[in-house]
KOLTOR-509349 format. One record per residue (C-alpha): residue in three letters; x negated, y, z; residue number from 0. Coordinates in nm, 2 decimals, decimal comma. Example, Ala and Ser with C-alpha at 12.3 -4.5 7.8 and 13.67 -1.06 7.14 Angstrom:
// KOLTOR-509349
REC  aa      x      y      z   i
REC Ala  -1,23  -0,45   0,78   0
REC Ser  -1,37  -0,11   0,71   1
***
This chain:
// KOLTOR-509349
REC  aa      x      y      z   i
REC Met   4,74  -7,59  -5,27   0
REC Lys   4,42  -7,48  -5,11   1
REC Asn   4,39  -7,11  -5,05   2
REC Ser   4,11  -6,97  -5,27   3
REC Thr   4,04  -6,66  -5,07   4
REC Pro   3,71  -6,63  -4,87   5
REC Cys   3,93  -6,69  -4,56   6
REC Ser   4,06  -7,04  -4,66   7
REC Glu   3,82  -7,23  -4,42   8
REC Ile   3,87  -6,99  -4,13   9
REC Ile   4,10  -7,03  -3,83  10
REC Ala   4,21  -6,71  -3,66  11
REC Val   4,25  -6,74  -3,28  12
REC Ile   4,41  -6,45  -3,10  13
REC Pro   4,31  -6,49  -2,73  14
REC Ala   4,62  -6,36  -2,55  15
REC Ser   4,64  -6,54  -2,21  16
REC Gly   4,56  -6,24  -1,99  17
REC Thr   4,81  -6,10  -1,75  18
REC Gly   4,76  -5,74  -1,87  19
REC Gly   4,71  -5,62  -1,51  20
REC Arg   4,57  -5,28  -1,62  21
REC Phe   4,82  -5,25  -1,90  22
REC Gly   5,13  -5,33  -1,69  23
REC Gly   5,21  -5,67  -1,84  24
REC Pro   5,09  -5,92  -2,09  25
REC Lys   4,96  -5,75  -2,40  26
REC Val   5,07  -6,03  -2,63  27
REC Asp   5,43  -5,91  -2,58  28
REC Ala   5,35  -5,54  -2,57  29
REC Arg   5,50  -5,33  -2,85  30
REC Ile   5,38  -5,08  -3,10  31
REC Gly   5,71  -4,95  -3,23  32
REC Thr   5,91  -5,26  -3,31  33
REC Glu   5,61  -5,50  -3,34  34
REC Thr   5,44  -5,69  -3,07  35
REC Phe   5,06  -5,68  -3,05  36
REC Ala   5,05  -6,04  -3,16  37
REC Gly   5,30  -5,99  -3,44  38
REC Arg   5,10  -5,69  -3,57  39
REC Ile   4,77  -5,88  -3,56  40
REC Ser   4,93  -6,18  -3,73  41
REC Ala   5,06  -5,96  -4,01  42
REC Thr   4,71  -5,81  -4,05  43
REC Leu   4,56  -6,16  -4,07  44
REC Arg   4,82  -6,27  -4,33  45
REC Lys   4,76  -5,96  -4,54  46
REC Ala   4,39  -6,04  -4,54  47
REC Gly   4,46  -6,40  -4,66  48
REC Leu   4,43  -6,60  -4,34  49
REC Glu   4,69  -6,86  -4,31  50
REC Arg   4,58  -7,06  -4,00  51
REC Ile   4,66  -6,83  -3,71  52
REC His   4,68  -6,95  -3,35  53
REC Ile   4,80  -6,73  -3,07  54
REC Ala   4,64  -6,86  -2,75  55
REC Arg   4,90  -6,74  -2,49  56
REC Asp   5,02  -6,87  -2,16  57
REC Leu   4,69  -7,06  -2,09  58
REC Asn   4,58  -7,07  -1,73  59
REC Thr   4,21  -6,99  -1,81  60
REC Pro   3,96  -6,78  -1,62  61
REC Asp   3,82  -6,59  -1,92  62
REC Met   3,82  -6,55  -2,30  63
REC Leu   3,57  -6,83  -2,37  64
REC Ala   3,78  -7,08  -2,18  65
REC Thr   4,08  -6,96  -2,37  66
REC Leu   3,89  -7,00  -2,70  67
REC Arg   3,78  -7,35  -2,61  68
REC Leu   4,13  -7,46  -2,54  69
REC Ala   4,28  -7,29  -2,84  70
REC Leu   4,03  -7,45  -3,07  71
REC Gln   4,12  -7,79  -2,94  72
REC Glu   4,47  -7,73  -3,06  73
REC Ala   4,40  -7,53  -3,38  74
REC Arg   4,09  -7,68  -3,52  75
REC Thr   4,13  -7,87  -3,85  76
REC Pro   3,88  -8,08  -4,04  77
REC Glu   3,85  -7,82  -4,32  78
REC Ala   3,79  -7,54  -4,08  79
REC Lys   3,43  -7,40  -4,09  80
REC Ala   3,47  -7,08  -3,89  81
REC Cys   3,68  -6,90  -3,64  82
REC Leu   3,79  -6,54  -3,63  83
REC Val   3,82  -6,45  -3,27  84
REC Phe   4,07  -6,16  -3,27  85
REC Pro   4,14  -6,03  -2,92  86
REC Val   4,51  -5,93  -2,87  87
REC Asp   4,40  -5,59  -2,73  88
REC His   4,27  -5,48  -3,07  89
REC Pro   4,60  -5,44  -3,26  90
REC Phe   4,50  -5,16  -3,49  91
REC Val   4,23  -5,33  -3,69  92
REC Lys   4,28  -5,31  -4,07  93
REC Pro   4,32  -5,61  -4,31  94
REC Glu   4,03  -5,47  -4,51  95
REC Thr   3,80  -5,52  -4,20  96
REC Val   3,91  -5,89  -4,19  97
REC Asn   3,84  -5,92  -4,56  98
REC Ser   3,49  -5,77  -4,52  99
REC Leu   3,41  -6,02  -4,24 100
REC Cys   3,54  -6,31  -4,44 101
REC Ala   3,34  -6,21  -4,75 102
REC Ala   3,02  -6,17  -4,54 103
REC Trp   3,08  -6,52  -4,39 104
REC Gln   3,13  -6,67  -4,73 105
REC Ala   2,79  -6,54  -4,83 106
REC Arg   2,62  -6,66  -4,51 107
REC Pro   2,83  -6,92  -4,33 108
REC Glu   2,56  -7,00  -4,08 109
REC Ala   2,58  -6,66  -3,90 110
REC Val   2,81  -6,48  -3,66 111
REC Phe   2,97  -6,16  -3,80 112
REC Arg   3,11  -5,86  -3,62 113
REC Pro   3,24  -5,54  -3,76 114
REC Ala   3,05  -5,22  -3,69 115
REC Tyr   3,19  -4,87  -3,71 116
REC Gln   2,92  -4,61  -3,74 117
REC Gly   2,67  -4,86  -3,61 118
REC Arg   2,87  -4,96  -3,30 119
REC Pro   2,98  -5,33  -3,30 120
REC Gly   3,34  -5,42  -3,22 121
REC His   3,61  -5,69  -3,27 122
REC Pro   3,72  -5,92  -3,42 123
REC Val   3,42  -6,15  -3,43 124
REC Leu   3,37  -6,43  -3,69 125
REC Ile   3,18  -6,74  -3,56 126
REC Pro   3,08  -7,06  -3,74 127
REC Leu   3,23  -7,37  -3,59 128
REC Trp   2,90  -7,55  -3,59 129
REC Leu   2,83  -7,36  -3,26 130
REC Asp   2,87  -7,58  -2,96 131
REC Leu   3,13  -7,38  -2,77 132
REC Leu   3,13  -7,64  -2,49 133
REC Ala   2,76  -7,56  -2,41 134
REC Asp   2,67  -7,39  -2,08 135
REC Asp   2,72  -7,02  -2,14 136
REC Gln   2,50  -6,92  -1,84 137
REC Gly   2,78  -6,69  -1,72 138
REC Cys   2,75  -6,48  -2,04 139
REC Gly   3,05  -6,60  -2,23 140
REC Leu   3,05  -6,64  -2,60 141
REC Ala   2,76  -6,41  -2,64 142
REC Gly   2,55  -6,64  -2,42 143
REC Ile   2,64  -6,94  -2,63 144
REC Ile   2,54  -6,75  -2,95 145
REC Arg   2,21  -6,65  -2,80 146
REC Ser   2,13  -6,99  -2,66 147
REC Gln   2,19  -7,16  -2,99 148
REC Ala   1,98  -6,90  -3,18 149
REC Cys   2,26  -6,80  -3,41 150
REC Ser   2,20  -6,49  -3,62 151
REC Val   2,45  -6,20  -3,55 152
REC Ile   2,51  -5,97  -3,84 153
REC Asp   2,69  -5,64  -3,81 154
REC Val   2,92  -5,57  -4,11 155
REC Pro   2,97  -5,20  -4,16 156
REC Val   3,34  -5,11  -4,18 157
REC Asp   3,53  -4,79  -4,21 158
REC Asp   3,77  -4,89  -3,93 159
REC Glu   3,73  -4,71  -3,60 160
REC Ala   4,00  -4,95  -3,46 161
REC Val   3,73  -5,22  -3,42 162
REC Leu   3,62  -5,02  -3,12 163
REC His   3,97  -4,95  -2,99 164
REC Asn   4,03  -5,18  -2,70 165
REC Val   4,38  -5,13  -2,56 166
REC Asn   4,36  -5,16  -2,18 167
REC Tyr   4,62  -4,91  -2,06 168
REC Pro   4,95  -4,78  -2,21 169
REC Ser   4,78  -4,45  -2,27 170
REC Asp   4,53  -4,62  -2,51 171
REC Leu   4,82  -4,66  -2,76 172
REC Glu   4,81  -4,29  -2,82 173
REC Val   4,59  -4,30  -3,13 174
***
């Protein structure tokens, strides 16, 4: 049975291929209590109604865009219309934030959506899959592709400071 939530046509990709040099090891396996970062994010996504979750780990890629490109080759399905790019180093984002992004996308599926806490944009980012992710990014990553293809970027106000909380060091876990 097809999921009837706003997230039913969205694939979630958790880029998690980094070595975690600053952190002291791969963040995908890092723990918050008894949960790994990837497990915590996956639980958040499921609570928000996303069922298609792909953890992009152990890929030998130079950057997040290359990881996303490879991950979508594996995870993309014909019914998928958008991708929620949820970096593994943002494990504290709330399910309500994901719900807000999904609802905004449902209203305007042609745009890119990013959560904004007190006017400051953060992660995860929801992108439409009509974007040509294989295009030359001019050395600017996903943002360069979005700009070059004239895709609107819409900030979705959220009451979730975690969208700004990038975990780079073990001390960043002290929230």
